N, CA, C and O atoms as a GROMACS GRO file, in nm:
protein
  428
    1MET      N    1  -3.443   0.448   0.538
    1MET     CA    2  -3.395   0.464   0.402
    1MET      C    3  -3.364   0.612   0.379
    1MET      O    4  -3.440   0.701   0.417
    2LEU      N    5  -3.252   0.635   0.316
    2LEU     CA    6  -3.212   0.772   0.286
    2LEU      C    7  -3.284   0.824   0.162
    2LEU      O    8  -3.312   0.750   0.068
    3THR      N    9  -3.314   0.951   0.166
    3THR     CA   10  -3.375   1.015   0.050
    3THR      C   11  -3.264   1.058  -0.047
    3THR      O   12  -3.146   1.058  -0.011
    4ASN      N   13  -3.302   1.094  -0.168
    4ASN     CA   14  -3.203   1.137  -0.266
    4ASN      C   15  -3.124   1.259  -0.221
    4ASN      O   16  -3.003   1.261  -0.240
    5PRO      N   17  -3.187   1.361  -0.163
    5PRO     CA   18  -3.108   1.475  -0.114
    5PRO      C   19  -3.010   1.435  -0.004
    5PRO      O   20  -2.899   1.490   0.003
    6GLN      N   21  -3.048   1.342   0.083
    6GLN     CA   22  -2.957   1.298   0.188
    6GLN      C   23  -2.838   1.223   0.129
    6GLN      O   24  -2.724   1.241   0.174
    7ILE      N   25  -2.862   1.142   0.030
    7ILE     CA   26  -2.753   1.070  -0.038
    7ILE      C   27  -2.660   1.170  -0.106
    7ILE      O   28  -2.538   1.155  -0.099
    8ALA      N   29  -2.716   1.272  -0.170
    8ALA     CA   30  -2.634   1.374  -0.237
    8ALA      C   31  -2.547   1.448  -0.136
    8ALA      O   32  -2.430   1.472  -0.162
    9VAL      N   33  -2.603   1.484  -0.021
    9VAL     CA   34  -2.526   1.553   0.083
    9VAL      C   35  -2.415   1.462   0.134
    9VAL      O   36  -2.302   1.508   0.154
   10ALA      N   37  -2.445   1.335   0.156
   10ALA     CA   38  -2.343   1.240   0.204
   10ALA      C   39  -2.229   1.228   0.103
   10ALA      O   40  -2.112   1.225   0.143
   11VAL      N   41  -2.261   1.219  -0.025
   11VAL     CA   42  -2.158   1.207  -0.128
   11VAL      C   43  -2.071   1.332  -0.131
   11VAL      O   44  -1.949   1.322  -0.143
   12VAL      N   45  -2.132   1.450  -0.121
   12VAL     CA   46  -2.056   1.576  -0.122
   12VAL      C   47  -1.965   1.584   0.000
   12VAL      O   48  -1.850   1.625  -0.012
   13VAL      N   49  -2.016   1.546   0.118
   13VAL     CA   50  -1.934   1.551   0.240
   13VAL      C   51  -1.817   1.455   0.229
   13VAL      O   52  -1.704   1.491   0.262
   14VAL      N   53  -1.842   1.333   0.184
   14VAL     CA   54  -1.734   1.234   0.170
   14VAL      C   55  -1.632   1.281   0.067
   14VAL      O   56  -1.511   1.267   0.088
   15ALA      N   57  -1.677   1.337  -0.044
   15ALA     CA   58  -1.586   1.387  -0.146
   15ALA      C   59  -1.501   1.502  -0.092
   15ALA      O   60  -1.381   1.508  -0.120
   16ALA      N   61  -1.562   1.593  -0.016
   16ALA     CA   62  -1.486   1.705   0.042
   16ALA      C   63  -1.381   1.655   0.141
   16ALA      O   64  -1.269   1.706   0.143
   17ILE      N   65  -1.416   1.558   0.223
   17ILE     CA   66  -1.320   1.503   0.320
   17ILE      C   67  -1.206   1.433   0.246
   17ILE      O   68  -1.090   1.451   0.282
   18THR      N   69  -1.239   1.354   0.145
   18THR     CA   70  -1.135   1.284   0.068
   18THR      C   71  -1.042   1.383  -0.001
   18THR      O   72  -0.920   1.366   0.003
   19LEU      N   73  -1.097   1.485  -0.063
   19LEU     CA   74  -1.015   1.586  -0.130
   19LEU      C   75  -0.926   1.658  -0.029
   19LEU      O   76  -0.809   1.683  -0.057
   20SER      N   77  -0.980   1.691   0.086
   20SER     CA   78  -0.901   1.758   0.190
   20SER      C   79  -0.784   1.672   0.236
   20SER      O   80  -0.673   1.721   0.255
   21CYS      N   81  -0.810   1.543   0.254
   21CYS     CA   82  -0.703   1.452   0.297
   21CYS      C   83  -0.596   1.438   0.190
   21CYS      O   84  -0.478   1.420   0.222
   22ARG      N   85  -0.634   1.445   0.064
   22ARG     CA   86  -0.537   1.432  -0.045
   22ARG      C   87  -0.454   1.559  -0.062
   22ARG      O   88  -0.336   1.551  -0.096
   23ILE      N   89  -0.513   1.674  -0.039
   23ILE     CA   90  -0.445   1.802  -0.059
   23ILE      C   91  -0.363   1.843   0.063
   23ILE      O   92  -0.262   1.911   0.049
   24ALA      N   93  -0.405   1.802   0.183
   24ALA     CA   94  -0.342   1.847   0.308
   24ALA      C   95  -0.190   1.830   0.311
   24ALA      O   96  -0.122   1.924   0.350
   25PRO      N   97  -0.133   1.715   0.271
   25PRO     CA   98   0.013   1.704   0.277
   25PRO      C   99   0.085   1.807   0.191
   25PRO      O  100   0.190   1.859   0.231
   26PHE      N  101   0.031   1.837   0.074
   26PHE     CA  102   0.096   1.934  -0.014
   26PHE      C  103   0.089   2.075   0.045
   26PHE      O  104   0.184   2.152   0.036
   27VAL      N  105  -0.024   2.107   0.104
   27VAL     CA  106  -0.040   2.240   0.164
   27VAL      C  107   0.047   2.254   0.288
   27VAL      O  108   0.113   2.356   0.306
   28LEU      N  109   0.048   2.152   0.373
   28LEU     CA  110   0.123   2.159   0.499
   28LEU      C  111   0.274   2.155   0.478
   28LEU      O  112   0.349   2.211   0.559
   29LEU      N  113   0.320   2.090   0.372
   29LEU     CA  114   0.463   2.076   0.350
   29LEU      C  115   0.520   2.178   0.253
   29LEU      O  116   0.640   2.174   0.222
   30ARG      N  117   0.439   2.270   0.206
   30ARG     CA  118   0.487   2.373   0.114
   30ARG      C  119   0.594   2.458   0.184
   30ARG      O  120   0.572   2.507   0.295
   31GLY      N  121   0.707   2.475   0.120
   31GLY     CA  122   0.814   2.558   0.173
   31GLY      C  123   0.904   2.489   0.273
   31GLY      O  124   0.989   2.554   0.334
   32ARG      N  125   0.888   2.360   0.292
   32ARG     CA  126   0.971   2.287   0.389
   32ARG      C  127   1.057   2.181   0.320
   32ARG      O  128   1.084   2.076   0.377
   33ALA      N  129   1.100   2.208   0.200
   33ALA     CA  130   1.174   2.110   0.121
   33ALA      C  131   1.307   2.073   0.184
   33ALA      O  132   1.352   1.959   0.169
   34GLY      N  133   1.372   2.165   0.253
   34GLY     CA  134   1.503   2.138   0.311
   34GLY      C  135   1.498   2.089   0.454
   34GLY      O  136   1.601   2.087   0.522
   35SER      N  137   1.382   2.049   0.502
   35SER     CA  138   1.366   2.007   0.641
   35SER      C  139   1.440   1.876   0.669
   35SER      O  140   1.428   1.781   0.592
   36PRO      N  141   1.517   1.870   0.779
   36PRO     CA  142   1.584   1.744   0.814
   36PRO      C  143   1.485   1.632   0.844
   36PRO      O  144   1.511   1.516   0.814
   37LEU      N  145   1.371   1.667   0.902
   37LEU     CA  146   1.269   1.566   0.930
   37LEU      C  147   1.217   1.504   0.802
   37LEU      O  148   1.201   1.382   0.793
   38LEU      N  149   1.189   1.586   0.702
   38LEU     CA  150   1.140   1.534   0.574
   38LEU      C  151   1.247   1.451   0.504
   38LEU      O  152   1.215   1.352   0.439
   39ALA      N  153   1.372   1.491   0.516
   39ALA     CA  154   1.480   1.411   0.456
   39ALA      C  155   1.487   1.274   0.522
   39ALA      O  156   1.504   1.173   0.454
   40PHE      N  157   1.473   1.271   0.654
   40PHE     CA  158   1.474   1.143   0.725
   40PHE      C  159   1.355   1.057   0.684
   40PHE      O  160   1.371   0.938   0.656
   41LEU      N  161   1.237   1.117   0.680
   41LEU     CA  162   1.117   1.040   0.644
   41LEU      C  163   1.124   0.988   0.502
   41LEU      O  164   1.076   0.878   0.474
   42SER      N  165   1.182   1.065   0.411
   42SER     CA  166   1.192   1.019   0.273
   42SER      C  167   1.285   0.899   0.261
   42SER      O  168   1.272   0.818   0.169
   43GLN      N  169   1.379   0.887   0.354
   43GLN     CA  170   1.469   0.772   0.355
   43GLN      C  171   1.407   0.653   0.429
   43GLN      O  172   1.424   0.539   0.386
   44ALA      N  173   1.336   0.678   0.538
   44ALA     CA  174   1.288   0.571   0.625
   44ALA      C  175   1.152   0.516   0.585
   44ALA      O  176   1.125   0.398   0.608
   45MET      N  177   1.066   0.596   0.526
   45MET     CA  178   0.929   0.553   0.499
   45MET      C  179   0.917   0.436   0.402
   45MET      O  180   0.838   0.346   0.428
   46PRO      N  181   0.991   0.431   0.292
   46PRO     CA  182   0.975   0.316   0.202
   46PRO      C  183   1.004   0.184   0.271
   46PRO      O  184   0.930   0.087   0.252
   47LEU      N  185   1.109   0.178   0.351
   47LEU     CA  186   1.139   0.055   0.424
   47LEU      C  187   1.030   0.026   0.527
   47LEU      O  188   0.989  -0.089   0.543
   48GLY      N  189   0.984   0.128   0.595
   48GLY     CA  190   0.877   0.110   0.694
   48GLY      C  191   0.749   0.057   0.631
   48GLY      O  192   0.684  -0.030   0.687
   49VAL      N  193   0.714   0.110   0.517
   49VAL     CA  194   0.593   0.065   0.447
   49VAL      C  195   0.609  -0.081   0.406
   49VAL      O  196   0.516  -0.160   0.421
   50MET      N  197   0.724  -0.117   0.354
   50MET     CA  198   0.747  -0.256   0.313
   50MET      C  199   0.742  -0.351   0.432
   50MET      O  200   0.688  -0.461   0.420
   51ILE      N  201   0.795  -0.310   0.547
   51ILE     CA  202   0.790  -0.396   0.666
   51ILE      C  203   0.646  -0.418   0.708
   51ILE      O  204   0.608  -0.530   0.743
   52VAL      N  205   0.566  -0.314   0.706
   52VAL     CA  206   0.424  -0.328   0.742
   52VAL      C  207   0.353  -0.421   0.644
   52VAL      O  208   0.274  -0.505   0.685
   53LEU      N  209   0.380  -0.406   0.515
   53LEU     CA  210   0.316  -0.492   0.415
   53LEU      C  211   0.358  -0.638   0.432
   53LEU      O  212   0.274  -0.728   0.418
   54VAL      N  213   0.485  -0.663   0.460
   54VAL     CA  214   0.531  -0.801   0.482
   54VAL      C  215   0.465  -0.858   0.607
   54VAL      O  216   0.419  -0.972   0.605
   55ALA      N  217   0.461  -0.782   0.714
   55ALA     CA  218   0.398  -0.830   0.838
   55ALA      C  219   0.250  -0.860   0.815
   55ALA      O  220   0.200  -0.961   0.865
   56TYR      N  221   0.181  -0.776   0.741
   56TYR     CA  222   0.040  -0.799   0.711
   56TYR      C  223   0.022  -0.925   0.627
   56TYR      O  224  -0.071  -1.002   0.649
   57THR      N  225   0.112  -0.946   0.531
   57THR     CA  226   0.105  -1.065   0.446
   57THR      C  227   0.127  -1.192   0.527
   57THR      O  228   0.060  -1.293   0.504
   58LEU      N  229   0.221  -1.188   0.621
   58LEU     CA  230   0.254  -1.307   0.698
   58LEU      C  231   0.157  -1.334   0.813
   58LEU      O  232   0.161  -1.442   0.872
   59ASP      N  233   0.072  -1.239   0.844
   59ASP     CA  234  -0.024  -1.257   0.952
   59ASP      C  235  -0.127  -1.363   0.912
   59ASP      O  236  -0.186  -1.356   0.805
   60GLY      N  237  -0.147  -1.458   0.998
   60GLY     CA  238  -0.250  -1.559   0.974
   60GLY      C  239  -0.208  -1.676   0.888
   60GLY      O  240  -0.292  -1.753   0.843
   61LEU      N  241  -0.078  -1.691   0.863
   61LEU     CA  242  -0.033  -1.807   0.787
   61LEU      C  243  -0.051  -1.933   0.869
   61LEU      O  244  -0.035  -1.932   0.991
   62THR      N  245  -0.083  -2.041   0.803
   62THR     CA  246  -0.097  -2.171   0.868
   62THR      C  247   0.004  -2.266   0.805
   62THR      O  248   0.068  -2.231   0.706
   63PRO      N  249   0.020  -2.385   0.861
   63PRO     CA  250   0.114  -2.482   0.800
   63PRO      C  251   0.070  -2.529   0.662
   63PRO      O  252   0.150  -2.589   0.589
   64ALA      N  253  -0.053  -2.503   0.624
   64ALA     CA  254  -0.101  -2.546   0.491
   64ALA      C  255  -0.028  -2.469   0.381
   64ALA      O  256  -0.021  -2.346   0.386
   65PRO      N  257   0.026  -2.539   0.283
   65PRO     CA  258   0.098  -2.472   0.174
   65PRO      C  259   0.013  -2.369   0.099
   65PRO      O  260   0.068  -2.276   0.040
   66ALA      N  261  -0.118  -2.385   0.100
   66ALA     CA  262  -0.204  -2.290   0.028
   66ALA      C  263  -0.198  -2.151   0.088
   66ALA      O  264  -0.238  -2.055   0.023
   67THR      N  265  -0.149  -2.137   0.212
   67THR     CA  266  -0.137  -2.004   0.271
   67THR      C  267   0.004  -1.950   0.261
   67THR      O  268   0.023  -1.832   0.229
   68TRP      N  269   0.106  -2.032   0.287
   68TRP     CA  270   0.241  -1.976   0.293
   68TRP      C  271   0.314  -1.974   0.160
   68TRP      O  272   0.404  -1.892   0.142
   69VAL      N  273   0.279  -2.060   0.067
   69VAL     CA  274   0.348  -2.058  -0.063
   69VAL      C  275   0.319  -1.928  -0.138
   69VAL      O  276   0.414  -1.864  -0.185
   70PRO      N  277   0.192  -1.886  -0.152
   70PRO     CA  278   0.169  -1.758  -0.220
   70PRO      C  279   0.232  -1.640  -0.147
   70PRO      O  280   0.284  -1.548  -0.211
   71ALA      N  281   0.230  -1.642  -0.015
   71ALA     CA  282   0.287  -1.531   0.062
   71ALA      C  283   0.437  -1.522   0.040
   71ALA      O  284   0.489  -1.413   0.012
   72LEU      N  285   0.507  -1.632   0.052
   72LEU     CA  286   0.653  -1.629   0.032
   72LEU      C  287   0.690  -1.600  -0.113
   72LEU      O  288   0.788  -1.530  -0.139
   73ALA      N  289   0.613  -1.651  -0.207
   73ALA     CA  290   0.640  -1.622  -0.348
   73ALA      C  291   0.617  -1.474  -0.378
   73ALA      O  292   0.695  -1.413  -0.451
   74GLY      N  293   0.513  -1.418  -0.323
   74GLY     CA  294   0.486  -1.275  -0.342
   74GLY      C  295   0.594  -1.188  -0.282
   74GLY      O  296   0.638  -1.091  -0.344
   75ILE      N  297   0.636  -1.222  -0.159
   75ILE     CA  298   0.743  -1.145  -0.094
   75ILE      C  299   0.873  -1.158  -0.172
   75ILE      O  300   0.943  -1.060  -0.194
   76GLY      N  301   0.905  -1.280  -0.213
   76GLY     CA  302   1.028  -1.302  -0.290
   76GLY      C  303   1.026  -1.229  -0.424
   76GLY      O  304   1.127  -1.172  -0.465
   77THR      N  305   0.912  -1.233  -0.492
   77THR     CA  306   0.900  -1.163  -0.620
   77THR      C  307   0.915  -1.012  -0.602
   77THR      O  308   0.983  -0.946  -0.680
   78THR      N  309   0.850  -0.960  -0.498
   78THR     CA  310   0.860  -0.816  -0.470
   78THR      C  311   1.005  -0.777  -0.445
   78THR      O  312   1.054  -0.679  -0.501
   79ALA      N  313   1.074  -0.853  -0.360
   79ALA     CA  314   1.214  -0.823  -0.329
   79ALA      C  315   1.302  -0.833  -0.453
   79ALA      O  316   1.386  -0.746  -0.478
   80ALA      N  317   1.283  -0.940  -0.532
   80ALA     CA  318   1.366  -0.959  -0.650
   80ALA      C  319   1.344  -0.848  -0.753
   80ALA      O  320   1.440  -0.795  -0.809
   81LEU      N  321   1.219  -0.814  -0.777
   81LEU     CA  322   1.192  -0.707  -0.873
   81LEU      C  323   1.247  -0.573  -0.826
   81LEU      O  324   1.297  -0.494  -0.907
   82HIS      N  325   1.238  -0.549  -0.696
   82HIS     CA  326   1.290  -0.422  -0.646
   82HIS      C  327   1.442  -0.416  -0.655
   82HIS      O  328   1.498  -0.314  -0.692
   83LEU      N  329   1.507  -0.526  -0.621
   83LEU     CA  330   1.654  -0.528  -0.632
   83LEU      C  331   1.699  -0.519  -0.778
   83LEU      O  332   1.804  -0.461  -0.807
   84TRP      N  333   1.620  -0.575  -0.868
   84TRP     CA  334   1.656  -0.574  -1.010
   84TRP      C  335   1.635  -0.437  -1.073
   84TRP      O  336   1.724  -0.386  -1.140
   85ARG      N  337   1.516  -0.376  -1.052
   85ARG     CA  338   1.482  -0.253  -1.123
   85ARG      C  339   1.476  -0.128  -1.036
   85ARG      O  340   1.475  -0.017  -1.088
   86ARG      N  341   1.471  -0.145  -0.905
   86ARG     CA  342   1.458  -0.030  -0.812
   86ARG      C  343   1.334   0.055  -0.844
   86ARG      O  344   1.338   0.178  -0.834
   87ALA      N  345   1.227  -0.012  -0.882
   87ALA     CA  346   1.102   0.056  -0.915
   87ALA      C  347   0.994   0.005  -0.820
   87ALA      O  348   0.950  -0.110  -0.829
   88ILE      N  349   0.951   0.091  -0.728
   88ILE     CA  350   0.855   0.049  -0.627
   88ILE      C  351   0.725   0.004  -0.691
   88ILE      O  352   0.668  -0.097  -0.650
   89GLY      N  353   0.676   0.077  -0.790
   89GLY     CA  354   0.551   0.039  -0.855
   89GLY      C  355   0.558  -0.099  -0.917
   89GLY      O  356   0.467  -0.181  -0.900
   90LEU      N  357   0.666  -0.125  -0.989
   90LEU     CA  358   0.684  -0.256  -1.054
   90LEU      C  359   0.690  -0.367  -0.950
   90LEU      O  360   0.626  -0.470  -0.965
   91SER      N  361   0.768  -0.346  -0.844
   91SER     CA  362   0.785  -0.451  -0.745
   91SER      C  363   0.655  -0.478  -0.670
   91SER      O  364   0.623  -0.594  -0.642
   92LEU      N  365   0.580  -0.374  -0.637
   92LEU     CA  366   0.454  -0.395  -0.565
   92LEU      C  367   0.350  -0.462  -0.653
   92LEU      O  368   0.280  -0.554  -0.608
   93VAL      N  369   0.338  -0.419  -0.778
   93VAL     CA  370   0.240  -0.479  -0.868
   93VAL      C  371   0.281  -0.622  -0.902
   93VAL      O  372   0.196  -0.712  -0.904
   94GLY      N  373   0.408  -0.646  -0.928
   94GLY     CA  374   0.454  -0.781  -0.960
   94GLY      C  375   0.437  -0.878  -0.844
   94GLY      O  376   0.388  -0.989  -0.863
   95GLY      N  377   0.478  -0.837  -0.725
   95GLY     CA  378   0.463  -0.923  -0.607
   95GLY      C  379   0.318  -0.949  -0.574
   95GLY      O  380   0.281  -1.062  -0.540
   96THR      N  381   0.236  -0.846  -0.584
   96THR     CA  382   0.093  -0.864  -0.556
   96THR      C  383   0.030  -0.956  -0.661
   96THR      O  384  -0.053  -1.040  -0.627
   97GLY      N  385   0.068  -0.939  -0.785
   97GLY     CA  386   0.015  -1.024  -0.890
   97GLY      C  387   0.048  -1.171  -0.868
   97GLY      O  388  -0.038  -1.257  -0.883
   98ILE      N  389   0.173  -1.199  -0.833
   98ILE     CA  390   0.213  -1.338  -0.807
   98ILE      C  391   0.137  -1.393  -0.687
   98ILE      O  392   0.091  -1.507  -0.689
   99TYR      N  393   0.124  -1.312  -0.583
   99TYR     CA  394   0.052  -1.355  -0.463
   99TYR      C  395  -0.094  -1.388  -0.496
   99TYR      O  396  -0.145  -1.493  -0.456
  100VAL      N  397  -0.161  -1.301  -0.569
  100VAL     CA  398  -0.302  -1.323  -0.603
  100VAL      C  399  -0.316  -1.444  -0.696
  100VAL      O  400  -0.404  -1.527  -0.677
  101LEU      N  401  -0.229  -1.453  -0.794
  101LEU     CA  402  -0.235  -1.565  -0.889
  101LEU      C  403  -0.218  -1.698  -0.817
  101LEU      O  404  -0.296  -1.791  -0.838
  102LEU      N  405  -0.115  -1.709  -0.732
  102LEU     CA  406  -0.093  -1.835  -0.660
  102LEU      C  407  -0.203  -1.862  -0.558
  102LEU      O  408  -0.240  -1.977  -0.536
  103SER      N  409  -0.256  -1.757  -0.498
  103SER     CA  410  -0.366  -1.777  -0.404
  103SER      C  411  -0.489  -1.834  -0.474
  103SER      O  412  -0.558  -1.921  -0.420
  104LEU      N  413  -0.516  -1.784  -0.595
  104LEU     CA  414  -0.630  -1.835  -0.671
  104LEU      C  415  -0.606  -1.978  -0.720
  104LEU      O  416  -0.698  -2.060  -0.720
  105LEU      N  417  -0.484  -2.007  -0.761
  105LEU     CA  418  -0.454  -2.140  -0.813
  105LEU      C  419  -0.450  -2.246  -0.703
  105LEU      O  420  -0.480  -2.362  -0.730
  106MET      N  421  -0.416  -2.208  -0.582
  106MET     CA  422  -0.398  -2.306  -0.476
  106MET      C  423  -0.524  -2.324  -0.389
  106MET      O  424  -0.522  -2.402  -0.293
  107THR      N  425  -0.630  -2.254  -0.422
  107THR     CA  426  -0.753  -2.274  -0.344
  107THR      C  427  -0.854  -2.355  -0.420
  107THR      O  428  -0.963  -2.381  -0.369
   0.00000   0.00000   0.00000
């Protein structure tokens, strides 16, 4: 069992690591706004992230409608919202909401 001082040290260490990971991209990329690599990544990363999310969603689907109906509805909702509004936050929250709602209703 950990003592209170050990727990406090663990929390401080985890907080410092988390803060460092959050600040590092801003510090490392300062002054590189015109970089061709960053321009490429800013174009390619959103599509790459969406492909990974779709692949993760489709992993483990079975022939049972309770698995594939929520997944396809969530993917379709995400795509439709993004094409309609071009807002990544809206499309991700909307698609995730539909997926979770249908998953809960179908189980």
